[in-house]
PyMOL Python script that loads the backbone (N, CA, C, O; Angstrom):
from pymol import cmd

cmd.read_pdbstr("""\
ATOM      1  N   MET A   1       2.551  11.280 -20.307  1.00  0.00           N
ATOM      2  CA  MET A   1       3.921  11.524 -19.148  1.00  0.00           C
ATOM      3  C   MET A   1       4.978  11.505 -19.539  1.00  0.00           C
ATOM      4  O   MET A   1       5.531  10.725 -20.315  1.00  0.00           O
ATOM      5  N   PRO A   2       5.617  13.087 -18.595  1.00  0.00           N
ATOM      6  CA  PRO A   2       7.161  12.688 -19.072  1.00  0.00           C
ATOM      7  C   PRO A   2       7.579  11.490 -18.116  1.00  0.00           C
ATOM      8  O   PRO A   2       6.845  10.975 -17.273  1.00  0.00           O
ATOM      9  N   ASP A   3       8.850  11.152 -18.391  1.00  0.00           N
ATOM     10  CA  ASP A   3       9.449   9.818 -18.100  1.00  0.00           C
ATOM     11  C   ASP A   3      10.959  10.554 -17.054  1.00  0.00           C
ATOM     12  O   ASP A   3      12.141  10.212 -17.041  1.00  0.00           O
ATOM     13  N   ASN A   4      10.183  11.710 -16.246  1.00  0.00           N
ATOM     14  CA  ASN A   4      11.144  11.627 -15.293  1.00  0.00           C
ATOM     15  C   ASN A   4      11.102  11.290 -14.149  1.00  0.00           C
ATOM     16  O   ASN A   4       9.987  11.177 -13.641  1.00  0.00           O
ATOM     17  N   HIS A   5      12.176  11.040 -13.427  1.00  0.00           N
ATOM     18  CA  HIS A   5      11.781  10.611 -11.653  1.00  0.00           C
ATOM     19  C   HIS A   5      12.010  11.548 -10.713  1.00  0.00           C
ATOM     20  O   HIS A   5      13.056  12.128 -10.419  1.00  0.00           O
ATOM     21  N   PRO A   6      10.469  11.670 -10.092  1.00  0.00           N
ATOM     22  CA  PRO A   6      10.919  12.268  -9.221  1.00  0.00           C
ATOM     23  C   PRO A   6      11.470  11.887  -7.866  1.00  0.00           C
ATOM     24  O   PRO A   6      11.681  10.727  -7.511  1.00  0.00           O
ATOM     25  N   ARG A   7      11.663  12.872  -7.207  1.00  0.00           N
ATOM     26  CA  ARG A   7      12.528  12.394  -5.633  1.00  0.00           C
ATOM     27  C   ARG A   7      12.064  13.527  -4.678  1.00  0.00           C
ATOM     28  O   ARG A   7      12.145  14.694  -5.060  1.00  0.00           O
ATOM     29  N   ARG A   8      11.661  13.268  -3.650  1.00  0.00           N
ATOM     30  CA  ARG A   8      11.486  13.893  -2.784  1.00  0.00           C
ATOM     31  C   ARG A   8      12.890  14.643  -1.992  1.00  0.00           C
ATOM     32  O   ARG A   8      13.997  14.156  -1.762  1.00  0.00           O
ATOM     33  N   ARG A   9      12.514  15.580  -1.788  1.00  0.00           N
ATOM     34  CA  ARG A   9      13.945  16.548  -0.937  1.00  0.00           C
ATOM     35  C   ARG A   9      13.800  15.708   0.912  1.00  0.00           C
ATOM     36  O   ARG A   9      13.075  15.391   1.854  1.00  0.00           O
ATOM     37  N   PRO A  10      15.281  15.753   0.272  1.00  0.00           N
ATOM     38  CA  PRO A  10      15.727  14.936   1.469  1.00  0.00           C
ATOM     39  C   PRO A  10      15.937  15.542   3.178  1.00  0.00           C
ATOM     40  O   PRO A  10      16.189  14.774   4.106  1.00  0.00           O
ATOM     41  N   ASP A  11      15.789  16.921   3.330  1.00  0.00           N
ATOM     42  CA  ASP A  11      15.154  17.498   4.485  1.00  0.00           C
ATOM     43  C   ASP A  11      14.209  17.601   5.409  1.00  0.00           C
ATOM     44  O   ASP A  11      14.224  18.011   6.570  1.00  0.00           O
ATOM     45  N   LEU A  12      12.756  16.835   4.191  1.00  0.00           N
ATOM     46  CA  LEU A  12      11.460  16.661   5.184  1.00  0.00           C
ATOM     47  C   LEU A  12      11.359  15.307   5.947  1.00  0.00           C
ATOM     48  O   LEU A  12      11.753  14.154   5.769  1.00  0.00           O
ATOM     49  N   SER A  13      10.415  16.210   7.177  1.00  0.00           N
ATOM     50  CA  SER A  13      10.294  14.928   7.430  1.00  0.00           C
ATOM     51  C   SER A  13       8.980  14.539   7.908  1.00  0.00           C
ATOM     52  O   SER A  13       8.314  15.283   8.629  1.00  0.00           O
ATOM     53  N   ILE A  14       8.489  13.105   7.430  1.00  0.00           N
ATOM     54  CA  ILE A  14       7.928  12.447   7.192  1.00  0.00           C
ATOM     55  C   ILE A  14       6.689  11.776   8.282  1.00  0.00           C
ATOM     56  O   ILE A  14       6.942  11.871   9.483  1.00  0.00           O
ATOM     57  N   ARG A  15       6.055  11.456   8.086  1.00  0.00           N
ATOM     58  CA  ARG A  15       5.129  10.339   9.334  1.00  0.00           C
ATOM     59  C   ARG A  15       4.147   9.917   8.499  1.00  0.00           C
ATOM     60  O   ARG A  15       3.554  10.864   7.981  1.00  0.00           O
ATOM     61  N   VAL A  16       3.789   8.932   8.204  1.00  0.00           N
ATOM     62  CA  VAL A  16       2.647   8.003   7.712  1.00  0.00           C
ATOM     63  C   VAL A  16       1.604   7.290   8.563  1.00  0.00           C
ATOM     64  O   VAL A  16       2.058   6.220   8.968  1.00  0.00           O
ATOM     65  N   VAL A  17       0.771   7.447   8.835  1.00  0.00           N
ATOM     66  CA  VAL A  17      -0.456   7.500   9.837  1.00  0.00           C
ATOM     67  C   VAL A  17      -1.675   6.693   8.926  1.00  0.00           C
ATOM     68  O   VAL A  17      -2.336   7.207   8.023  1.00  0.00           O
ATOM     69  N   ASP A  18      -1.763   5.471   9.360  1.00  0.00           N
ATOM     70  CA  ASP A  18      -2.774   4.579   8.183  1.00  0.00           C
ATOM     71  C   ASP A  18      -3.167   5.264   6.945  1.00  0.00           C
ATOM     72  O   ASP A  18      -4.282   5.648   6.591  1.00  0.00           O
ATOM     73  N   ASP A  19      -1.996   5.342   6.340  1.00  0.00           N
ATOM     74  CA  ASP A  19      -2.231   5.333   4.951  1.00  0.00           C
ATOM     75  C   ASP A  19      -1.925   6.804   4.531  1.00  0.00           C
ATOM     76  O   ASP A  19      -2.042   7.236   3.385  1.00  0.00           O
ATOM     77  N   GLU A  20      -1.545   7.460   5.544  1.00  0.00           N
ATOM     78  CA  GLU A  20      -1.700   9.373   5.031  1.00  0.00           C
ATOM     79  C   GLU A  20      -0.787   9.377   5.513  1.00  0.00           C
ATOM     80  O   GLU A  20      -0.300   8.433   6.135  1.00  0.00           O
ATOM     81  N   ALA A  21      -0.275  10.547   5.331  1.00  0.00           N
ATOM     82  CA  ALA A  21       1.239  11.252   5.183  1.00  0.00           C
ATOM     83  C   ALA A  21       1.135  12.588   5.798  1.00  0.00           C
ATOM     84  O   ALA A  21       0.535  13.437   5.139  1.00  0.00           O
ATOM     85  N   LEU A  22       1.527  12.862   6.734  1.00  0.00           N
ATOM     86  CA  LEU A  22       1.966  14.458   7.161  1.00  0.00           C
ATOM     87  C   LEU A  22       3.471  15.086   6.834  1.00  0.00           C
ATOM     88  O   LEU A  22       4.196  14.582   7.692  1.00  0.00           O
ATOM     89  N   VAL A  23       3.944  15.597   6.337  1.00  0.00           N
ATOM     90  CA  VAL A  23       4.965  15.952   5.576  1.00  0.00           C
ATOM     91  C   VAL A  23       5.321  17.599   6.328  1.00  0.00           C
ATOM     92  O   VAL A  23       4.439  18.444   6.483  1.00  0.00           O
ATOM     93  N   LEU A  24       6.836  17.813   6.744  1.00  0.00           N
ATOM     94  CA  LEU A  24       7.050  18.954   7.590  1.00  0.00           C
ATOM     95  C   LEU A  24       7.948  19.420   6.864  1.00  0.00           C
ATOM     96  O   LEU A  24       8.852  18.681   6.474  1.00  0.00           O
ATOM     97  N   ASP A  25       7.903  20.738   6.521  1.00  0.00           N
ATOM     98  CA  ASP A  25       8.712  21.106   5.465  1.00  0.00           C
ATOM     99  C   ASP A  25       9.722  22.298   6.486  1.00  0.00           C
ATOM    100  O   ASP A  25       9.445  23.487   6.329  1.00  0.00           O
ATOM    101  N   ARG A  26      10.510  22.048   7.188  1.00  0.00           N
ATOM    102  CA  ARG A  26      10.729  23.066   7.877  1.00  0.00           C
ATOM    103  C   ARG A  26      11.382  24.003   7.100  1.00  0.00           C
ATOM    104  O   ARG A  26      11.128  25.171   7.392  1.00  0.00           O
ATOM    105  N   ALA A  27      12.018  23.847   6.352  1.00  0.00           N
ATOM    106  CA  ALA A  27      12.264  25.321   5.473  1.00  0.00           C
ATOM    107  C   ALA A  27      11.318  26.351   5.122  1.00  0.00           C
ATOM    108  O   ALA A  27      11.784  27.486   5.019  1.00  0.00           O
ATOM    109  N   ALA A  28       9.969  26.175   4.898  1.00  0.00           N
ATOM    110  CA  ALA A  28       8.773  26.699   4.604  1.00  0.00           C
ATOM    111  C   ALA A  28       7.886  27.111   5.306  1.00  0.00           C
ATOM    112  O   ALA A  28       6.992  27.935   5.110  1.00  0.00           O
ATOM    113  N   GLY A  29       8.378  26.034   6.794  1.00  0.00           N
ATOM    114  CA  GLY A  29       7.543  26.251   7.918  1.00  0.00           C
ATOM    115  C   GLY A  29       5.897  26.257   7.828  1.00  0.00           C
ATOM    116  O   GLY A  29       4.997  27.028   8.160  1.00  0.00           O
ATOM    117  N   LEU A  30       6.037  24.593   7.008  1.00  0.00           N
ATOM    118  CA  LEU A  30       4.689  24.507   7.234  1.00  0.00           C
ATOM    119  C   LEU A  30       4.662  22.501   7.072  1.00  0.00           C
ATOM    120  O   LEU A  30       5.540  21.676   6.818  1.00  0.00           O
ATOM    121  N   ILE A  31       3.207  22.405   7.371  1.00  0.00           N
ATOM    122  CA  ILE A  31       2.955  21.076   6.913  1.00  0.00           C
ATOM    123  C   ILE A  31       2.051  20.729   6.137  1.00  0.00           C
ATOM    124  O   ILE A  31       1.103  21.492   5.956  1.00  0.00           O
ATOM    125  N   HIS A  32       2.122  19.482   5.482  1.00  0.00           N
ATOM    126  CA  HIS A  32       1.289  19.115   4.324  1.00  0.00           C
ATOM    127  C   HIS A  32       0.632  17.849   4.587  1.00  0.00           C
ATOM    128  O   HIS A  32       1.300  16.917   5.033  1.00  0.00           O
ATOM    129  N   GLN A  33      -0.823  17.696   4.318  1.00  0.00           N
ATOM    130  CA  GLN A  33      -1.595  16.302   4.663  1.00  0.00           C
ATOM    131  C   GLN A  33      -1.811  15.664   3.295  1.00  0.00           C
ATOM    132  O   GLN A  33      -1.978  16.579   2.489  1.00  0.00           O
ATOM    133  N   PHE A  34      -1.871  14.596   2.762  1.00  0.00           N
ATOM    134  CA  PHE A  34      -1.716  13.668   2.007  1.00  0.00           C
ATOM    135  C   PHE A  34      -2.395  12.356   2.532  1.00  0.00           C
ATOM    136  O   PHE A  34      -2.027  11.429   3.252  1.00  0.00           O
ATOM    137  N   ASN A  35      -4.014  12.811   1.584  1.00  0.00           N
ATOM    138  CA  ASN A  35      -4.615  11.208   1.910  1.00  0.00           C
ATOM    139  C   ASN A  35      -4.142  10.019   1.226  1.00  0.00           C
ATOM    140  O   ASN A  35      -2.959   9.885   0.913  1.00  0.00           O
ATOM    141  N   THR A  36      -5.318   8.879   0.910  1.00  0.00           N
ATOM    142  CA  THR A  36      -4.055   8.073   0.758  1.00  0.00           C
ATOM    143  C   THR A  36      -3.572   7.631  -0.383  1.00  0.00           C
ATOM    144  O   THR A  36      -2.615   6.864  -0.481  1.00  0.00           O
ATOM    145  N   THR A  37      -4.442   8.259  -1.615  1.00  0.00           N
ATOM    146  CA  THR A  37      -3.601   8.473  -3.329  1.00  0.00           C
ATOM    147  C   THR A  37      -2.599   8.715  -3.060  1.00  0.00           C
ATOM    148  O   THR A  37      -1.724   7.873  -3.260  1.00  0.00           O
ATOM    149  N   ALA A  38      -2.211  10.221  -2.372  1.00  0.00           N
ATOM    150  CA  ALA A  38      -1.383  11.471  -2.620  1.00  0.00           C
ATOM    151  C   ALA A  38      -0.313  10.599  -1.490  1.00  0.00           C
ATOM    152  O   ALA A  38       0.837  10.698  -1.918  1.00  0.00           O
ATOM    153  N   CYS A  39      -0.345  10.071  -0.645  1.00  0.00           N
ATOM    154  CA  CYS A  39       0.576   9.058  -0.001  1.00  0.00           C
ATOM    155  C   CYS A  39       1.494   8.339  -1.144  1.00  0.00           C
ATOM    156  O   CYS A  39       2.620   8.467  -1.623  1.00  0.00           O
ATOM    157  N   PHE A  40       0.526   7.639  -1.273  1.00  0.00           N
ATOM    158  CA  PHE A  40       1.099   6.329  -2.488  1.00  0.00           C
ATOM    159  C   PHE A  40       2.280   6.839  -3.385  1.00  0.00           C
ATOM    160  O   PHE A  40       3.477   6.556  -3.338  1.00  0.00           O
ATOM    161  N   ILE A  41       1.730   7.500  -4.039  1.00  0.00           N
ATOM    162  CA  ILE A  41       2.054   8.682  -4.829  1.00  0.00           C
ATOM    163  C   ILE A  41       3.639   9.190  -4.617  1.00  0.00           C
ATOM    164  O   ILE A  41       4.491   9.281  -5.501  1.00  0.00           O
ATOM    165  N   TRP A  42       3.803   9.526  -3.055  1.00  0.00           N
ATOM    166  CA  TRP A  42       4.669  10.536  -2.528  1.00  0.00           C
ATOM    167  C   TRP A  42       5.892   9.942  -1.965  1.00  0.00           C
ATOM    168  O   TRP A  42       7.022  10.420  -1.865  1.00  0.00           O
ATOM    169  N   GLN A  43       5.251   8.387  -1.493  1.00  0.00           N
ATOM    170  CA  GLN A  43       6.109   7.015  -1.248  1.00  0.00           C
ATOM    171  C   GLN A  43       7.264   6.826  -2.727  1.00  0.00           C
ATOM    172  O   GLN A  43       8.396   6.373  -2.895  1.00  0.00           O
ATOM    173  N   ARG A  44       6.784   7.116  -3.118  1.00  0.00           N
ATOM    174  CA  ARG A  44       6.951   5.966  -4.913  1.00  0.00           C
ATOM    175  C   ARG A  44       7.886   7.240  -5.474  1.00  0.00           C
ATOM    176  O   ARG A  44       8.552   7.027  -6.487  1.00  0.00           O
ATOM    177  N   CYS A  45       7.955   8.622  -4.808  1.00  0.00           N
ATOM    178  CA  CYS A  45       8.817   9.905  -5.546  1.00  0.00           C
ATOM    179  C   CYS A  45      10.134   9.696  -4.907  1.00  0.00           C
ATOM    180  O   CYS A  45      10.590  10.570  -4.170  1.00  0.00           O
ATOM    181  N   ASP A  46      10.818   8.525  -5.154  1.00  0.00           N
ATOM    182  CA  ASP A  46      12.227   8.315  -4.512  1.00  0.00           C
ATOM    183  C   ASP A  46      13.425   8.547  -5.231  1.00  0.00           C
ATOM    184  O   ASP A  46      14.566   8.430  -4.784  1.00  0.00           O
ATOM    185  N   GLY A  47      13.010   8.965  -6.658  1.00  0.00           N
ATOM    186  CA  GLY A  47      13.834   9.163  -7.240  1.00  0.00           C
ATOM    187  C   GLY A  47      14.740   7.869  -8.333  1.00  0.00           C
ATOM    188  O   GLY A  47      15.748   8.126  -8.991  1.00  0.00           O
ATOM    189  N   GLN A  48      14.002   6.427  -8.266  1.00  0.00           N
ATOM    190  CA  GLN A  48      14.251   5.187  -8.805  1.00  0.00           C
ATOM    191  C   GLN A  48      13.273   5.178  -9.697  1.00  0.00           C
ATOM    192  O   GLN A  48      13.450   5.146 -10.915  1.00  0.00           O
ATOM    193  N   ARG A  49      12.268   5.204  -9.164  1.00  0.00           N
ATOM    194  CA  ARG A  49      11.118   5.191 -10.535  1.00  0.00           C
ATOM    195  C   ARG A  49      10.489   6.484 -11.488  1.00  0.00           C
ATOM    196  O   ARG A  49      10.593   7.634 -11.061  1.00  0.00           O
ATOM    197  N   THR A  50       9.948   6.253 -12.572  1.00  0.00           N
ATOM    198  CA  THR A  50       9.761   7.455 -13.494  1.00  0.00           C
ATOM    199  C   THR A  50       8.157   7.575 -13.003  1.00  0.00           C
ATOM    200  O   THR A  50       7.536   6.758 -12.322  1.00  0.00           O
ATOM    201  N   ALA A  51       7.810   8.499 -13.407  1.00  0.00           N
ATOM    202  CA  ALA A  51       6.839   9.109 -13.367  1.00  0.00           C
ATOM    203  C   ALA A  51       5.557   8.048 -13.757  1.00  0.00           C
ATOM    204  O   ALA A  51       4.586   7.723 -13.074  1.00  0.00           O
ATOM    205  N   HIS A  52       6.024   7.574 -15.376  1.00  0.00           N
ATOM    206  CA  HIS A  52       5.030   6.255 -15.798  1.00  0.00           C
ATOM    207  C   HIS A  52       5.047   5.521 -14.982  1.00  0.00           C
ATOM    208  O   HIS A  52       3.888   5.423 -14.578  1.00  0.00           O
ATOM    209  N   GLU A  53       5.973   4.603 -14.194  1.00  0.00           N
ATOM    210  CA  GLU A  53       6.154   3.369 -13.793  1.00  0.00           C
ATOM    211  C   GLU A  53       5.287   3.667 -12.450  1.00  0.00           C
ATOM    212  O   GLU A  53       4.806   2.642 -11.969  1.00  0.00           O
ATOM    213  N   ILE A  54       4.934   5.111 -11.609  1.00  0.00           N
ATOM    214  CA  ILE A  54       4.407   5.360 -10.351  1.00  0.00           C
ATOM    215  C   ILE A  54       2.867   5.176 -10.729  1.00  0.00           C
ATOM    216  O   ILE A  54       2.098   4.583  -9.972  1.00  0.00           O
ATOM    217  N   ALA A  55       2.400   5.810 -12.148  1.00  0.00           N
ATOM    218  CA  ALA A  55       1.546   5.882 -12.172  1.00  0.00           C
ATOM    219  C   ALA A  55       1.104   3.630 -13.039  1.00  0.00           C
ATOM    220  O   ALA A  55       0.050   3.004 -13.148  1.00  0.00           O
ATOM    221  N   ASP A  56       1.755   3.473 -13.196  1.00  0.00           N
ATOM    222  CA  ASP A  56       1.374   1.595 -13.068  1.00  0.00           C
ATOM    223  C   ASP A  56       1.397   0.887 -12.031  1.00  0.00           C
ATOM    224  O   ASP A  56       1.052  -0.290 -11.920  1.00  0.00           O
ATOM    225  N   ASP A  57       2.037   1.993 -10.798  1.00  0.00           N
ATOM    226  CA  ASP A  57       2.131   0.364  -9.646  1.00  0.00           C
ATOM    227  C   ASP A  57       0.202   1.203  -9.119  1.00  0.00           C
ATOM    228  O   ASP A  57      -0.708   0.582  -8.569  1.00  0.00           O
ATOM    229  N   LEU A  58       0.188   2.206  -9.410  1.00  0.00           N
ATOM    230  CA  LEU A  58      -1.111   3.244  -8.470  1.00  0.00           C
ATOM    231  C   LEU A  58      -2.103   2.645  -9.315  1.00  0.00           C
ATOM    232  O   LEU A  58      -3.070   2.254  -8.662  1.00  0.00           O
ATOM    233  N   ALA A  59      -2.189   2.440 -10.564  1.00  0.00           N
ATOM    234  CA  ALA A  59      -3.413   1.596 -11.408  1.00  0.00           C
ATOM    235  C   ALA A  59      -3.699  -0.001 -10.686  1.00  0.00           C
ATOM    236  O   ALA A  59      -4.777  -0.488 -10.346  1.00  0.00           O
ATOM    237  N   ARG A  60      -2.239  -0.624 -10.594  1.00  0.00           N
ATOM    238  CA  ARG A  60      -2.708  -1.744 -10.472  1.00  0.00           C
ATOM    239  C   ARG A  60      -2.994  -1.692  -8.780  1.00  0.00           C
ATOM    240  O   ARG A  60      -3.928  -2.459  -8.548  1.00  0.00           O
ATOM    241  N   ALA A  61      -2.472  -1.008  -7.459  1.00  0.00           N
ATOM    242  CA  ALA A  61      -3.025  -0.980  -6.591  1.00  0.00           C
ATOM    243  C   ALA A  61      -3.980  -0.499  -6.194  1.00  0.00           C
ATOM    244  O   ALA A  61      -4.218  -0.746  -5.012  1.00  0.00           O
ATOM    245  N   PHE A  62      -4.702   0.147  -6.733  1.00  0.00           N
ATOM    246  CA  PHE A  62      -5.956   1.255  -7.176  1.00  0.00           C
ATOM    247  C   PHE A  62      -6.964   0.371  -7.480  1.00  0.00           C
ATOM    248  O   PHE A  62      -8.026   0.244  -6.870  1.00  0.00           O
ATOM    249  N   ASP A  63      -6.440  -0.470  -8.827  1.00  0.00           N
ATOM    250  CA  ASP A  63      -7.465  -1.328  -9.602  1.00  0.00           C
ATOM    251  C   ASP A  63      -8.310   0.053 -10.244  1.00  0.00           C
ATOM    252  O   ASP A  63      -9.512   0.240 -10.059  1.00  0.00           O
ATOM    253  N   ILE A  64      -7.320   1.058 -11.112  1.00  0.00           N
ATOM    254  CA  ILE A  64      -8.031   2.101 -11.654  1.00  0.00           C
ATOM    255  C   ILE A  64      -7.856   1.948 -13.035  1.00  0.00           C
ATOM    256  O   ILE A  64      -7.372   0.879 -13.407  1.00  0.00           O
ATOM    257  N   ASP A  65      -8.155   2.811 -13.893  1.00  0.00           N
ATOM    258  CA  ASP A  65      -7.491   2.445 -15.513  1.00  0.00           C
ATOM    259  C   ASP A  65      -6.398   3.603 -15.827  1.00  0.00           C
ATOM    260  O   ASP A  65      -6.532   4.781 -15.499  1.00  0.00           O
ATOM    261  N   ALA A  66      -5.372   3.092 -16.472  1.00  0.00           N
ATOM    262  CA  ALA A  66      -3.946   3.846 -16.492  1.00  0.00           C
ATOM    263  C   ALA A  66      -4.391   5.144 -16.541  1.00  0.00           C
ATOM    264  O   ALA A  66      -4.008   6.001 -15.746  1.00  0.00           O
ATOM    265  N   ASP A  67      -5.318   5.375 -17.584  1.00  0.00           N
ATOM    266  CA  ASP A  67      -5.270   6.913 -18.021  1.00  0.00           C
ATOM    267  C   ASP A  67      -5.528   7.849 -16.103  1.00  0.00           C
ATOM    268  O   ASP A  67      -5.001   8.762 -15.468  1.00  0.00           O
ATOM    269  N   THR A  68      -6.519   6.970 -15.948  1.00  0.00           N
ATOM    270  CA  THR A  68      -6.791   7.842 -14.572  1.00  0.00           C
ATOM    271  C   THR A  68      -5.691   7.861 -13.396  1.00  0.00           C
ATOM    272  O   THR A  68      -5.532   8.729 -12.539  1.00  0.00           O
ATOM    273  N   ALA A  69      -4.969   6.649 -13.594  1.00  0.00           N
ATOM    274  CA  ALA A  69      -3.637   6.634 -12.739  1.00  0.00           C
ATOM    275  C   ALA A  69      -2.378   7.947 -13.195  1.00  0.00           C
ATOM    276  O   ALA A  69      -1.680   8.589 -12.410  1.00  0.00           O
ATOM    277  N   GLN A  70      -2.403   8.014 -14.288  1.00  0.00           N
ATOM    278  CA  GLN A  70      -1.718   8.897 -15.264  1.00  0.00           C
ATOM    279  C   GLN A  70      -2.016  10.460 -14.935  1.00  0.00           C
ATOM    280  O   GLN A  70      -1.154  11.304 -14.689  1.00  0.00           O
ATOM    281  N   ASP A  71      -3.459  10.674 -14.983  1.00  0.00           N
ATOM    282  CA  ASP A  71      -3.593  11.612 -14.663  1.00  0.00           C
ATOM    283  C   ASP A  71      -3.426  12.661 -13.196  1.00  0.00           C
ATOM    284  O   ASP A  71      -3.313  13.883 -13.111  1.00  0.00           O
ATOM    285  N   ALA A  72      -3.478  11.391 -11.949  1.00  0.00           N
ATOM    286  CA  ALA A  72      -3.494  11.560 -10.941  1.00  0.00           C
ATOM    287  C   ALA A  72      -1.619  11.795 -10.396  1.00  0.00           C
ATOM    288  O   ALA A  72      -1.013  12.548  -9.635  1.00  0.00           O
ATOM    289  N   VAL A  73      -1.309  10.754 -11.239  1.00  0.00           N
ATOM    290  CA  VAL A  73       0.369  11.240 -10.645  1.00  0.00           C
ATOM    291  C   VAL A  73       0.633  12.542 -11.066  1.00  0.00           C
ATOM    292  O   VAL A  73       0.737  13.623 -10.486  1.00  0.00           O
ATOM    293  N   MET A  74       0.724  12.118 -12.361  1.00  0.00           N
ATOM    294  CA  MET A  74       0.828  14.099 -13.116  1.00  0.00           C
ATOM    295  C   MET A  74       0.306  15.267 -12.565  1.00  0.00           C
ATOM    296  O   MET A  74       1.007  16.279 -12.594  1.00  0.00           O
ATOM    297  N   THR A  75      -1.100  15.309 -11.935  1.00  0.00           N
ATOM    298  CA  THR A  75      -1.577  16.184 -10.923  1.00  0.00           C
ATOM    299  C   THR A  75      -0.345  16.642  -9.747  1.00  0.00           C
ATOM    300  O   THR A  75       0.402  17.605  -9.576  1.00  0.00           O
ATOM    301  N   LEU A  76      -0.720  14.941  -8.870  1.00  0.00           N
ATOM    302  CA  LEU A  76       0.314  15.129  -7.788  1.00  0.00           C
ATOM    303  C   LEU A  76       1.709  15.482  -7.620  1.00  0.00           C
ATOM    304  O   LEU A  76       2.249  15.811  -6.564  1.00  0.00           O
ATOM    305  N   VAL A  77       2.236  15.381  -8.757  1.00  0.00           N
ATOM    306  CA  VAL A  77       3.979  15.294  -8.758  1.00  0.00           C
ATOM    307  C   VAL A  77       4.110  16.752  -9.560  1.00  0.00           C
ATOM    308  O   VAL A  77       5.192  17.328  -9.679  1.00  0.00           O
ATOM    309  N   ARG A  78       2.951  17.227 -10.051  1.00  0.00           N
ATOM    310  CA  ARG A  78       3.224  18.824 -10.842  1.00  0.00           C
ATOM    311  C   ARG A  78       2.801  19.900  -9.018  1.00  0.00           C
ATOM    312  O   ARG A  78       3.387  20.910  -8.630  1.00  0.00           O
ATOM    313  N   ARG A  79       1.587  19.123  -8.285  1.00  0.00           N
ATOM    314  CA  ARG A  79       1.781  19.632  -7.324  1.00  0.00           C
ATOM    315  C   ARG A  79       2.789  19.898  -5.918  1.00  0.00           C
ATOM    316  O   ARG A  79       3.087  20.801  -5.136  1.00  0.00           O
ATOM    317  N   PHE A  80       3.095  18.391  -6.200  1.00  0.00           N
ATOM    318  CA  PHE A  80       4.500  18.621  -4.941  1.00  0.00           C
ATOM    319  C   PHE A  80       5.917  19.581  -5.463  1.00  0.00           C
ATOM    320  O   PHE A  80       6.788  20.097  -4.763  1.00  0.00           O
ATOM    321  N   THR A  81       5.759  19.579  -6.856  1.00  0.00           N
ATOM    322  CA  THR A  81       6.840  20.454  -7.106  1.00  0.00           C
ATOM    323  C   THR A  81       6.398  22.119  -7.060  1.00  0.00           C
ATOM    324  O   THR A  81       7.330  22.878  -6.791  1.00  0.00           O
ATOM    325  N   GLU A  82       5.571  22.505  -7.208  1.00  0.00           N
ATOM    326  CA  GLU A  82       5.050  24.036  -6.977  1.00  0.00           C
ATOM    327  C   GLU A  82       5.053  23.917  -5.576  1.00  0.00           C
ATOM    328  O   GLU A  82       5.366  25.062  -5.249  1.00  0.00           O
ATOM    329  N   LEU A  83       4.899  23.237  -4.466  1.00  0.00           N
ATOM    330  CA  LEU A  83       4.850  23.260  -3.385  1.00  0.00           C
ATOM    331  C   LEU A  83       6.630  23.081  -2.489  1.00  0.00           C
ATOM    332  O   LEU A  83       6.912  23.106  -1.291  1.00  0.00           O
ATOM    333  N   GLY A  84       7.521  22.905  -3.753  1.00  0.00           N
ATOM    334  CA  GLY A  84       8.727  22.712  -3.094  1.00  0.00           C
ATOM    335  C   GLY A  84       8.982  21.365  -2.784  1.00  0.00           C
ATOM    336  O   GLY A  84      10.092  21.104  -2.320  1.00  0.00           O
ATOM    337  N   LEU A  85       8.344  20.654  -2.914  1.00  0.00           N
ATOM    338  CA  LEU A  85       8.885  19.156  -1.956  1.00  0.00           C
ATOM    339  C   LEU A  85       9.637  18.148  -3.023  1.00  0.00           C
ATOM    340  O   LEU A  85       9.957  17.043  -2.584  1.00  0.00           O
ATOM    341  N   LEU A  86       9.888  18.409  -4.163  1.00  0.00           N
ATOM    342  CA  LEU A  86      10.447  17.501  -4.862  1.00  0.00           C
ATOM    343  C   LEU A  86      11.817  18.427  -5.331  1.00  0.00           C
ATOM    344  O   LEU A  86      11.774  19.626  -5.607  1.00  0.00           O
ATOM    345  N   GLN A  87      12.917  17.650  -5.348  1.00  0.00           N
ATOM    346  CA  GLN A  87      14.143  18.107  -6.018  1.00  0.00           C
ATOM    347  C   GLN A  87      14.260  18.292  -7.372  1.00  0.00           C
ATOM    348  O   GLN A  87      13.785  17.527  -8.211  1.00  0.00           O
ATOM    349  N   ASP A  88      15.020  19.515  -7.655  1.00  0.00           N
ATOM    350  CA  ASP A  88      14.883  19.807  -8.877  1.00  0.00           C
ATOM    351  C   ASP A  88      15.998  19.001  -9.643  1.00  0.00           C
ATOM    352  O   ASP A  88      16.099  19.098 -10.866  1.00  0.00           O
TER     353      ASP A  88
END
""", "prot")
cmd.dss("prot")
cmd.show_as("cartoon", "prot")
cmd.util.cbc("prot")
cmd.orient("prot")
């Protein structure tokens, strides 16, 4: 897993409701809805943690094995990047 520090774009509007997130991307005219796992990962994309640290947090919080957590974080960080939701 790369040791990048994923960081959310600061211009996005985010609302968390019942452990799920709605993310408004005004620039693209899109609203994204994240489930509990995606919300957990999204909230930790603050530029302070590496993807590996986020995976460790996920494994502990959801009581899952490290490989499953790493796969989830890599998949979602890649998807967040594809959607243009993370800073370069």
